[in-house]
N, CA and C atoms as a LAMMPS dump frame, in Angstrom:
ITEM: TIMESTEP
0
ITEM: NUMBER OF ATOMS
555
ITEM: BOX BOUNDS ff ff ff
-5.0000000000000000e+02 5.0000000000000000e+02
-5.0000000000000000e+02 5.0000000000000000e+02
-5.0000000000000000e+02 5.0000000000000000e+02
ITEM: ATOMS id mol type element x y z
1 1 1 N 130.401 25.834 -253.107
2 1 2 C 129.255 26.666 -252.791
3 1 3 C 128.273 26.022 -251.826
4 2 1 N 128.408 24.723 -251.574
5 2 2 C 127.54 24.066 -250.603
6 2 3 C 128.336 22.977 -249.893
7 3 1 N 127.935 22.614 -248.68
8 3 2 C 128.683 21.6 -247.936
9 3 3 C 128.665 20.252 -248.652
10 4 1 N 129.794 19.602 -248.635
11 4 2 C 129.933 18.291 -249.262
12 4 3 C 129.539 17.179 -248.294
13 5 1 N 129.122 16.066 -248.85
14 5 2 C 128.826 14.874 -248.065
15 5 3 C 129.97 13.861 -248.159
16 6 1 N 131.038 14.228 -248.836
17 6 2 C 132.166 13.316 -249.03
18 6 3 C 132.929 13.117 -247.728
19 7 1 N 133.415 11.889 -247.536
20 7 2 C 134.22 11.538 -246.371
21 7 3 C 135.463 10.817 -246.895
22 8 1 N 136.635 11.25 -246.417
23 8 2 C 137.897 10.692 -246.876
24 8 3 C 138.755 10.309 -245.689
25 9 1 N 139.665 9.35 -245.896
26 9 2 C 140.638 9.018 -244.866
27 9 3 C 141.995 8.779 -245.52
28 10 1 N 143.006 8.975 -244.69
29 10 2 C 144.379 8.704 -245.079
30 10 3 C 144.931 7.724 -244.051
31 11 1 N 145.428 6.596 -244.51
32 11 2 C 145.926 5.576 -243.585
33 11 3 C 147.008 6.163 -242.694
34 12 1 N 146.932 5.821 -241.404
35 12 2 C 147.909 6.31 -240.447
36 12 3 C 148.862 5.178 -240.091
37 13 1 N 150.138 5.359 -240.008
38 13 2 C 150.863 6.619 -240.068
39 13 3 C 151.511 6.898 -241.417
40 14 1 N 151.508 5.943 -242.323
41 14 2 C 152.29 6.121 -243.56
42 14 3 C 151.443 6.237 -244.821
43 15 1 N 150.191 6.644 -244.677
44 15 2 C 149.315 6.738 -245.84
45 15 3 C 149.834 7.711 -246.879
46 16 1 N 149.686 7.348 -248.121
47 16 2 C 150.136 8.211 -249.215
48 16 3 C 148.996 8.582 -250.157
49 17 1 N 147.881 7.815 -250.075
50 17 2 C 146.756 8.039 -250.971
51 17 3 C 145.469 8.152 -250.168
52 18 1 N 144.666 9.162 -250.478
53 18 2 C 143.378 9.328 -249.798
54 18 3 C 142.401 8.271 -250.305
55 19 1 N 141.608 7.743 -249.381
56 19 2 C 140.612 6.727 -249.692
57 19 3 C 139.228 7.279 -249.393
58 20 1 N 138.316 7.109 -250.336
59 20 2 C 136.939 7.566 -250.156
60 20 3 C 136.174 6.583 -249.281
61 21 1 N 135.435 7.114 -248.319
62 21 2 C 134.535 6.328 -247.485
63 21 3 C 133.1 6.602 -247.936
64 22 1 N 132.118 5.855 -247.441
65 22 2 C 130.729 6.13 -247.832
66 22 3 C 130.33 7.567 -247.497
67 23 1 N 129.582 8.193 -248.396
68 23 2 C 129.137 9.572 -248.195
69 23 3 C 128.346 9.718 -246.905
70 24 1 N 128.448 10.883 -246.325
71 24 2 C 127.674 11.237 -245.144
72 24 3 C 126.187 11.221 -245.498
73 25 1 N 125.348 10.499 -244.749
74 25 2 C 123.916 10.504 -245.052
75 25 3 C 123.307 11.885 -244.818
76 26 1 N 122.216 12.154 -245.472
77 26 2 C 121.533 13.441 -245.287
78 26 3 C 122.271 14.554 -245.985
79 27 1 N 122.255 15.714 -245.353
80 27 2 C 122.868 16.888 -245.962
81 27 3 C 124.317 17.036 -245.525
82 28 1 N 125.085 17.783 -246.31
83 28 2 C 126.433 18.132 -245.904
84 28 3 C 126.369 19.079 -244.713
85 29 1 N 127.433 19.155 -243.954
86 29 2 C 127.441 19.963 -242.731
87 29 3 C 128.675 20.847 -242.684
88 30 1 N 128.493 22.064 -242.216
89 30 2 C 129.606 22.954 -241.918
90 30 3 C 129.867 22.902 -240.417
91 31 1 N 131.122 22.977 -240.025
92 31 2 C 131.557 23.013 -238.631
93 31 3 C 131.04 21.867 -237.76
94 32 1 N 131.016 20.638 -238.261
95 32 2 C 130.631 19.539 -237.371
96 32 3 C 131.8 19.144 -236.482
97 33 1 N 131.521 18.318 -235.497
98 33 2 C 132.555 17.685 -234.673
99 33 3 C 132.808 16.302 -235.251
100 34 1 N 134.057 15.925 -235.337
101 34 2 C 134.433 14.654 -235.939
102 34 3 C 135.471 13.987 -235.051
103 35 1 N 135.276 12.699 -234.743
104 35 2 C 136.205 12.004 -233.862
105 35 3 C 136.127 10.502 -234.115
106 36 1 N 137.233 9.803 -233.865
107 36 2 C 137.247 8.345 -233.899
108 36 3 C 137.278 7.861 -232.458
109 37 1 N 136.387 6.92 -232.125
110 37 2 C 136.326 6.356 -230.774
111 37 3 C 135.791 4.933 -230.88
112 38 1 N 136.077 4.144 -229.866
113 38 2 C 135.591 2.766 -229.818
114 38 3 C 134.077 2.731 -229.642
115 39 1 N 133.467 1.77 -230.304
116 39 2 C 132.055 1.48 -230.119
117 39 3 C 131.925 0.05 -229.624
118 40 1 N 130.77 -0.541 -229.841
119 40 2 C 130.537 -1.918 -229.391
120 40 3 C 131.407 -2.947 -230.1
121 41 1 N 131.761 -2.677 -231.361
122 41 2 C 132.518 -3.667 -232.135
123 41 3 C 133.736 -3.056 -232.823
124 42 1 N 134.476 -2.237 -232.113
125 42 2 C 135.694 -1.666 -232.681
126 42 3 C 135.598 -0.166 -232.875
127 43 1 N 136.596 0.372 -233.54
128 43 2 C 136.679 1.817 -233.752
129 43 3 C 135.642 2.29 -234.768
130 44 1 N 135.05 3.441 -234.471
131 44 2 C 134.064 4.057 -235.356
132 44 3 C 134.425 5.516 -235.587
133 45 1 N 133.947 6.059 -236.689
134 45 2 C 134.063 7.482 -236.978
135 45 3 C 132.725 8.128 -236.623
136 46 1 N 132.769 9.147 -235.77
137 46 2 C 131.552 9.83 -235.338
138 46 3 C 131.537 11.254 -235.882
139 47 1 N 130.38 11.681 -236.375
140 47 2 C 130.162 13.048 -236.843
141 47 3 C 128.956 13.591 -236.083
142 48 1 N 129.149 14.715 -235.399
143 48 2 C 128.084 15.302 -234.593
144 48 3 C 127.862 16.756 -234.983
145 49 1 N 126.593 17.149 -235.001
146 49 2 C 126.243 18.557 -235.134
147 49 3 C 126.594 19.164 -236.473
148 50 1 N 126.992 20.435 -236.411
149 50 2 C 127.234 21.217 -237.602
150 50 3 C 125.96 21.931 -238.028
151 51 1 N 126.057 22.643 -239.13
152 51 2 C 124.877 23.327 -239.648
153 51 3 C 124.873 23.29 -241.162
154 52 1 N 123.686 23.494 -241.705
155 52 2 C 123.489 23.535 -243.143
156 52 3 C 122.939 24.91 -243.499
157 53 1 N 123.658 25.671 -244.328
158 53 2 C 123.154 26.994 -244.697
159 53 3 C 122.022 26.896 -245.71
160 54 1 N 121.312 28.006 -245.888
161 54 2 C 120.266 28.072 -246.916
162 54 3 C 120.906 27.947 -248.287
163 55 1 N 120.185 27.323 -249.222
164 55 2 C 120.732 27.168 -250.573
165 55 3 C 120.779 28.497 -251.319
166 56 1 N 119.87 29.42 -250.982
167 56 2 C 119.883 30.758 -251.553
168 56 3 C 119.012 31.666 -250.689
169 57 1 N 118.97 32.953 -251.008
170 57 2 C 118.253 33.929 -250.174
171 57 3 C 116.754 33.65 -250.088
172 58 1 N 116.182 32.979 -251.091
173 58 2 C 114.747 32.686 -251.078
174 58 3 C 114.4 31.462 -250.232
175 59 1 N 115.39 30.773 -249.72
176 59 2 C 115.152 29.54 -248.965
177 59 3 C 115.8 29.59 -247.581
178 60 1 N 115.725 30.738 -246.921
179 60 2 C 116.353 30.906 -245.611
180 60 3 C 115.834 29.904 -244.584
181 61 1 N 114.571 29.493 -244.739
182 61 2 C 114.004 28.563 -243.761
183 61 3 C 114.643 27.18 -243.844
184 62 1 N 115.394 26.895 -244.919
185 62 2 C 116.059 25.596 -245.028
186 62 3 C 117.352 25.557 -244.224
187 63 1 N 117.849 26.711 -243.804
188 63 2 C 119.057 26.73 -242.977
189 63 3 C 118.735 26.067 -241.646
190 64 1 N 119.632 25.203 -241.188
191 64 2 C 119.327 24.488 -239.954
192 64 3 C 120.594 24.02 -239.259
193 65 1 N 120.467 23.825 -237.955
194 65 2 C 121.52 23.151 -237.201
195 65 3 C 121.167 21.671 -237.16
196 66 1 N 122.177 20.857 -237.025
197 66 2 C 121.977 19.409 -236.989
198 66 3 C 122.064 18.941 -235.537
199 67 1 N 120.973 18.421 -235.016
200 67 2 C 120.906 18.036 -233.607
201 67 3 C 121.241 16.571 -233.386
202 68 1 N 121.7 15.905 -234.403
203 68 2 C 121.991 14.488 -234.26
204 68 3 C 123.41 14.154 -234.634
205 69 1 N 123.773 12.927 -234.315
206 69 2 C 125.087 12.429 -234.658
207 69 3 C 124.979 11.231 -235.581
208 70 1 N 126.068 10.952 -236.265
209 70 2 C 126.149 9.807 -237.156
210 70 3 C 127.395 9 -236.81
211 71 1 N 127.296 7.705 -236.967
212 71 2 C 128.4 6.806 -236.664
213 71 3 C 128.698 5.962 -237.9
214 72 1 N 129.938 6.024 -238.382
215 72 2 C 130.371 5.156 -239.474
216 72 3 C 131.129 3.981 -238.849
217 73 1 N 130.547 2.808 -238.965
218 73 2 C 131.184 1.593 -238.452
219 73 3 C 132.308 1.229 -239.422
220 74 1 N 133.538 1.369 -238.976
221 74 2 C 134.678 1.237 -239.88
222 74 3 C 134.916 -0.187 -240.355
223 75 1 N 134.342 -1.177 -239.681
224 75 2 C 134.464 -2.566 -240.151
225 75 3 C 133.471 -2.873 -241.266
226 76 1 N 132.273 -2.278 -241.188
227 76 2 C 131.225 -2.581 -242.183
228 76 3 C 131.024 -1.452 -243.184
229 77 1 N 131.591 -0.266 -242.904
230 77 2 C 131.397 0.926 -243.739
231 77 3 C 129.919 1.311 -243.861
232 78 1 N 129.167 1.13 -242.77
233 78 2 C 127.75 1.505 -242.741
234 78 3 C 127.538 2.614 -241.719
235 79 1 N 126.705 3.575 -242.103
236 79 2 C 126.351 4.683 -241.219
237 79 3 C 125.114 4.332 -240.403
238 80 1 N 125.089 4.73 -239.138
239 80 2 C 123.889 4.67 -238.305
240 80 3 C 123.776 5.995 -237.559
241 81 1 N 122.576 6.293 -237.081
242 81 2 C 122.359 7.512 -236.307
243 81 3 C 122.606 7.234 -234.828
244 82 1 N 123.097 8.251 -234.126
245 82 2 C 123.205 8.163 -232.676
246 82 3 C 121.914 8.728 -232.088
247 83 1 N 121.772 8.6 -230.779
248 83 2 C 120.621 9.231 -230.135
249 83 3 C 120.755 10.749 -230.255
250 84 1 N 119.626 11.474 -230.246
251 84 2 C 119.698 12.938 -230.338
252 84 3 C 120.441 13.527 -229.137
253 85 1 N 121.126 14.609 -229.375
254 85 2 C 121.88 15.272 -228.313
255 85 3 C 120.935 15.901 -227.304
256 86 1 N 120.886 15.353 -226.116
257 86 2 C 120.043 15.873 -225.032
258 86 3 C 118.653 16.231 -225.537
259 87 1 N 118.001 15.253 -226.15
260 87 2 C 116.63 15.396 -226.675
261 87 3 C 116.506 16.485 -227.738
262 88 1 N 117.553 16.703 -228.505
263 88 2 C 117.496 17.666 -229.592
264 88 3 C 117.617 19.112 -229.17
265 89 1 N 117.917 19.373 -227.895
266 89 2 C 118.022 20.744 -227.41
267 89 3 C 119.38 21.37 -227.714
268 90 1 N 120.323 20.561 -228.183
269 90 2 C 121.69 21.025 -228.417
270 90 3 C 122.05 20.798 -229.874
271 91 1 N 122.802 21.721 -230.429
272 91 2 C 123.412 21.529 -231.737
273 91 3 C 124.879 21.889 -231.596
274 92 1 N 125.746 21 -231.988
275 92 2 C 127.178 21.238 -231.85
276 92 3 C 127.694 21.961 -233.085
277 93 1 N 127.747 23.276 -232.994
278 93 2 C 128.294 24.131 -234.043
279 93 3 C 129.405 24.949 -233.397
280 94 1 N 130.582 24.938 -233.983
281 94 2 C 131.698 25.663 -233.403
282 94 3 C 132.233 25.002 -232.143
283 95 1 N 131.883 23.754 -231.907
284 95 2 C 132.353 23.018 -230.736
285 95 3 C 133.574 22.182 -231.135
286 96 1 N 134.267 21.67 -230.133
287 96 2 C 135.384 20.756 -230.354
288 96 3 C 135.114 19.476 -229.58
289 97 1 N 135.655 18.363 -230.069
290 97 2 C 135.453 17.105 -229.364
291 97 3 C 136.744 16.314 -229.317
292 98 1 N 136.831 15.463 -228.298
293 98 2 C 137.996 14.597 -228.11
294 98 3 C 137.518 13.254 -227.576
295 99 1 N 138.204 12.161 -227.948
296 99 2 C 137.893 10.88 -227.32
297 99 3 C 138.438 10.887 -225.897
298 100 1 N 137.741 10.207 -224.995
299 100 2 C 138.182 10.125 -223.605
300 100 3 C 137.971 8.702 -223.113
301 101 1 N 139.032 8.092 -222.597
302 101 2 C 138.931 6.711 -222.168
303 101 3 C 138.631 5.811 -223.349
304 102 1 N 137.952 4.712 -223.083
305 102 2 C 137.689 3.742 -224.148
306 102 3 C 136.311 3.872 -224.778
307 103 1 N 135.41 4.73 -224.22
308 103 2 C 134.053 4.766 -224.767
309 103 3 C 133.354 6.116 -224.642
310 104 1 N 134.055 7.156 -224.313
311 104 2 C 133.411 8.464 -224.178
312 104 3 C 133.974 9.462 -225.174
313 105 1 N 133.13 10.412 -225.533
314 105 2 C 133.544 11.557 -226.336
315 105 3 C 133.141 12.79 -225.556
316 106 1 N 134.082 13.729 -225.389
317 106 2 C 133.819 14.977 -224.678
318 106 3 C 133.696 16.111 -225.683
319 107 1 N 132.719 16.997 -225.457
320 107 2 C 132.475 18.136 -226.34
321 107 3 C 132.624 19.421 -225.547
322 108 1 N 133.416 20.337 -226.075
323 108 2 C 133.7 21.601 -225.419
324 108 3 C 133.184 22.753 -226.273
325 109 1 N 132.515 23.714 -225.632
326 109 2 C 132.114 24.954 -226.287
327 109 3 C 131.049 24.775 -227.35
328 110 1 N 130.937 25.794 -228.178
329 110 2 C 129.949 25.803 -229.242
330 110 3 C 128.866 26.832 -228.998
331 111 1 N 128.067 27.066 -230.023
332 111 2 C 127.044 28.107 -229.994
333 111 3 C 125.759 27.619 -229.346
334 112 1 N 124.86 28.546 -229.07
335 112 2 C 123.522 28.236 -228.589
336 112 3 C 122.652 27.887 -229.798
337 113 1 N 121.998 26.743 -229.76
338 113 2 C 121.222 26.264 -230.91
339 113 3 C 120.149 27.258 -231.348
340 114 1 N 119.334 27.741 -230.419
341 114 2 C 118.213 28.614 -230.789
342 114 3 C 118.683 29.951 -231.337
343 115 1 N 119.661 30.556 -230.684
344 115 2 C 120.17 31.862 -231.136
345 115 3 C 120.82 31.726 -232.5
346 116 1 N 121.631 30.678 -232.692
347 116 2 C 122.33 30.499 -233.962
348 116 3 C 121.359 30.172 -235.095
349 117 1 N 120.378 29.3 -234.841
350 117 2 C 119.407 28.947 -235.887
351 117 3 C 118.611 30.175 -236.314
352 118 1 N 118.2 30.989 -235.342
353 118 2 C 117.473 32.217 -235.679
354 118 3 C 118.334 33.128 -236.551
355 119 1 N 119.617 33.253 -236.23
356 119 2 C 120.518 34.094 -237.023
357 119 3 C 120.708 33.537 -238.432
358 120 1 N 120.721 32.216 -238.577
359 120 2 C 120.844 31.604 -239.905
360 120 3 C 119.639 31.924 -240.781
361 121 1 N 118.465 31.863 -240.18
362 121 2 C 117.225 32.004 -240.951
363 121 3 C 116.785 33.453 -241.142
364 122 1 N 117.08 34.297 -240.173
365 122 2 C 116.67 35.697 -240.239
366 122 3 C 117.83 36.587 -239.807
367 123 1 N 118.801 36.791 -240.695
368 123 2 C 119.969 37.598 -240.317
369 123 3 C 119.551 38.978 -239.813
370 124 1 N 120.104 39.34 -238.659
371 124 2 C 119.831 40.624 -238.02
372 124 3 C 121.087 41.475 -238.144
373 125 1 N 120.973 42.712 -238.646
374 125 2 C 122.175 43.537 -238.789
375 125 3 C 122.876 43.81 -237.455
376 126 1 N 122.164 43.674 -236.337
377 126 2 C 122.769 43.903 -235.025
378 126 3 C 123.306 42.624 -234.383
379 127 1 N 123.277 41.52 -235.095
380 127 2 C 123.698 40.237 -234.513
381 127 3 C 125.104 40.305 -233.92
382 128 1 N 126.013 40.995 -234.558
383 128 2 C 127.405 41.048 -234.102
384 128 3 C 127.638 42.113 -233.032
385 129 1 N 126.598 42.781 -232.55
386 129 2 C 126.772 43.917 -231.647
387 129 3 C 126.33 43.662 -230.207
388 130 1 N 126.097 42.438 -229.836
389 130 2 C 125.648 42.117 -228.479
390 130 3 C 126.843 41.845 -227.569
391 131 1 N 126.588 41.877 -226.261
392 131 2 C 127.597 41.458 -225.297
393 131 3 C 127.773 39.948 -225.391
394 132 1 N 128.931 39.456 -224.952
395 132 2 C 129.251 38.029 -225.058
396 132 3 C 128.205 37.143 -224.379
397 133 1 N 127.676 37.569 -223.237
398 133 2 C 126.686 36.746 -222.523
399 133 3 C 125.419 36.505 -223.335
400 134 1 N 125.05 37.449 -224.199
401 134 2 C 123.826 37.335 -224.995
402 134 3 C 123.86 36.096 -225.897
403 135 1 N 125.026 35.733 -226.42
404 135 2 C 125.146 34.613 -227.359
405 135 3 C 125.003 33.258 -226.673
406 136 1 N 125.224 33.227 -225.372
407 136 2 C 125.012 32.023 -224.582
408 136 3 C 125.777 30.809 -225.132
409 137 1 N 127.071 31.015 -225.453
410 137 2 C 127.897 29.898 -225.885
411 137 3 C 127.939 28.86 -224.758
412 138 1 N 128.098 27.592 -225.103
413 138 2 C 127.989 26.489 -224.153
414 138 3 C 129.121 26.488 -223.136
415 139 1 N 128.746 26.428 -221.858
416 139 2 C 129.695 26.406 -220.74
417 139 3 C 129.903 24.998 -220.2
418 140 1 N 128.968 24.097 -220.469
419 140 2 C 129.044 22.728 -219.951
420 140 3 C 129.843 21.846 -220.91
421 141 1 N 130.482 20.858 -220.347
422 141 2 C 131.097 19.81 -221.167
423 141 3 C 130.014 18.769 -221.427
424 142 1 N 129.766 18.467 -222.687
425 142 2 C 128.839 17.393 -223.039
426 142 3 C 129.628 16.094 -223.129
427 143 1 N 129 15.014 -222.715
428 143 2 C 129.647 13.704 -222.728
429 143 3 C 128.734 12.727 -223.464
430 144 1 N 129.31 12.02 -224.443
431 144 2 C 128.572 10.989 -225.164
432 144 3 C 129.239 9.65 -224.884
433 145 1 N 128.438 8.659 -224.493
434 145 2 C 128.927 7.308 -224.246
435 145 3 C 128.636 6.471 -225.489
436 146 1 N 129.689 6.005 -226.15
437 146 2 C 129.519 5.28 -227.413
438 146 3 C 128.95 3.877 -227.226
439 147 1 N 129.014 3.336 -226.025
440 147 2 C 128.482 1.992 -225.776
441 147 3 C 126.996 2.054 -225.441
442 148 1 N 126.608 2.989 -224.574
443 148 2 C 125.2 3.094 -224.164
444 148 3 C 124.39 4.024 -225.059
445 149 1 N 125.055 4.779 -225.952
446 149 2 C 124.382 5.745 -226.839
447 149 3 C 123.626 6.788 -226.015
448 150 1 N 124.242 7.214 -224.905
449 150 2 C 123.589 8.15 -223.992
450 150 3 C 124.416 9.423 -223.836
451 151 1 N 123.715 10.53 -223.578
452 151 2 C 124.324 11.848 -223.401
453 151 3 C 124.204 12.293 -221.954
454 152 1 N 125.173 13.066 -221.501
455 152 2 C 125.11 13.7 -220.192
456 152 3 C 125.941 14.974 -220.234
457 153 1 N 125.869 15.751 -219.168
458 153 2 C 126.702 16.945 -219.061
459 153 3 C 127.632 16.775 -217.874
460 154 1 N 128.716 17.508 -217.925
461 154 2 C 129.692 17.464 -216.856
462 154 3 C 129.955 18.892 -216.41
463 155 1 N 131.13 19.155 -215.935
464 155 2 C 131.496 20.457 -215.373
465 155 3 C 131.091 21.62 -216.275
466 156 1 N 130.716 22.709 -215.637
467 156 2 C 130.403 23.946 -216.363
468 156 3 C 131.35 25.034 -215.88
469 157 1 N 131.85 25.822 -216.81
470 157 2 C 132.761 26.904 -216.471
471 157 3 C 132.661 27.944 -217.576
472 158 1 N 132.562 29.198 -217.215
473 158 2 C 132.427 30.275 -218.202
474 158 3 C 133.607 30.303 -219.172
475 159 1 N 134.768 29.825 -218.756
476 159 2 C 135.944 29.825 -219.646
477 159 3 C 135.809 28.816 -220.784
478 160 1 N 134.85 27.891 -220.675
479 160 2 C 134.616 26.913 -221.742
480 160 3 C 133.704 27.461 -222.834
481 161 1 N 133.054 28.589 -222.587
482 161 2 C 132.075 29.155 -223.526
483 161 3 C 132.795 29.811 -224.693
484 162 1 N 133.253 28.986 -225.606
485 162 2 C 133.982 29.455 -226.79
486 162 3 C 133.493 28.69 -228.014
487 163 1 N 133.601 29.331 -229.134
488 163 2 C 133.287 28.674 -230.403
489 163 3 C 134.56 28.637 -231.237
490 164 1 N 134.826 27.492 -231.824
491 164 2 C 135.99 27.348 -232.687
492 164 3 C 137.295 27.105 -231.969
493 165 1 N 137.264 26.841 -230.675
494 165 2 C 138.488 26.538 -229.933
495 165 3 C 138.966 25.14 -230.269
496 166 1 N 140.222 24.891 -230.034
497 166 2 C 140.779 23.548 -230.163
498 166 3 C 141.057 22.999 -228.778
499 167 1 N 140.979 21.684 -228.64
500 167 2 C 141.229 21.028 -227.366
501 167 3 C 142.395 20.065 -227.568
502 168 1 N 143.387 20.166 -226.682
503 168 2 C 144.592 19.357 -226.798
504 168 3 C 144.884 18.715 -225.443
505 169 1 N 145.201 17.423 -225.451
506 169 2 C 145.615 16.725 -224.234
507 169 3 C 147.122 16.887 -224.094
508 170 1 N 147.546 17.448 -222.949
509 170 2 C 148.966 17.644 -222.704
510 170 3 C 149.237 17.463 -221.215
511 171 1 N 150.185 16.616 -220.887
512 171 2 C 150.552 16.354 -219.493
513 171 3 C 149.346 15.952 -218.651
514 172 1 N 148.453 15.152 -219.208
515 172 2 C 147.313 14.638 -218.467
516 172 3 C 146.167 15.61 -218.274
517 173 1 N 146.197 16.765 -218.936
518 173 2 C 145.126 17.762 -218.792
519 173 3 C 144.676 18.246 -220.171
520 174 1 N 143.39 18.597 -220.248
521 174 2 C 142.863 19.156 -221.495
522 174 3 C 143.144 20.645 -221.507
523 175 1 N 143.667 21.147 -222.629
524 175 2 C 143.944 22.57 -222.796
525 175 3 C 143.037 23.106 -223.894
526 176 1 N 142.305 24.165 -223.569
527 176 2 C 141.435 24.826 -224.543
528 176 3 C 142.25 25.962 -225.16
529 177 1 N 142.39 25.933 -226.476
530 177 2 C 143.242 26.894 -227.157
531 177 3 C 142.422 27.724 -228.115
532 178 1 N 142.49 29.04 -227.956
533 178 2 C 141.838 29.973 -228.866
534 178 3 C 140.319 29.938 -228.755
535 179 1 N 139.67 30.188 -229.87
536 179 2 C 138.218 30.22 -229.912
537 179 3 C 137.674 31.612 -229.685
538 180 1 N 136.421 31.799 -230.032
539 180 2 C 135.742 33.076 -229.897
540 180 3 C 134.869 33.078 -228.642
541 181 1 N 134.89 34.171 -227.903
542 181 2 C 133.984 34.327 -226.766
543 181 3 C 132.638 34.86 -227.223
544 182 1 N 132.605 35.401 -228.428
545 182 2 C 131.415 35.833 -229.141
546 182 3 C 131.819 35.945 -230.6
547 183 1 N 130.887 36.033 -231.55
548 183 2 C 131.279 36.071 -232.95
549 183 3 C 132.304 37.165 -233.239
550 184 1 N 133.431 36.77 -233.808
551 184 2 C 134.459 37.718 -234.209
552 184 3 C 135.411 38.156 -233.12
553 185 1 N 135.2 37.729 -231.876
554 185 2 C 136.059 38.172 -230.759
555 185 3 C 136.711 36.966 -230.105
């Protein structure tokens, strides 16, 4: 009934038993981006964005998007916060991420933070009836540098404006598979 803060791993490639890692700090998150990438001292687990729904109808104002990232240092099993995503103007909900090179994480698609947060807190019966452009799904590729803890944007293309798509590296190119161009479509 509510998002969990539990984090688990299965040893690759022959793991047979799930191992519990330290709980995610703060609140549990729905639809976050999760990726393993190198940091300053080895591989880390990164969790970015997501959202937290209201606990009940009387607490709609508690629903929120998460504008920050968390890093689990796999050698020390300690969580730290990353810098806010583009000064907190972005929330990665319905986005996909992939490691790129030795120190970057690329983020594709996802919802508009302001539009989605408003819908979480004040559901509108007409929310699902707008044109795709109204939702303003993200067209830019976001880039996070795990060494400098800095964010930037890269190419923008209307075909990237999807929520819930998967990204797969094949033959040296990223392929965006599926996803919604607007809620439910």
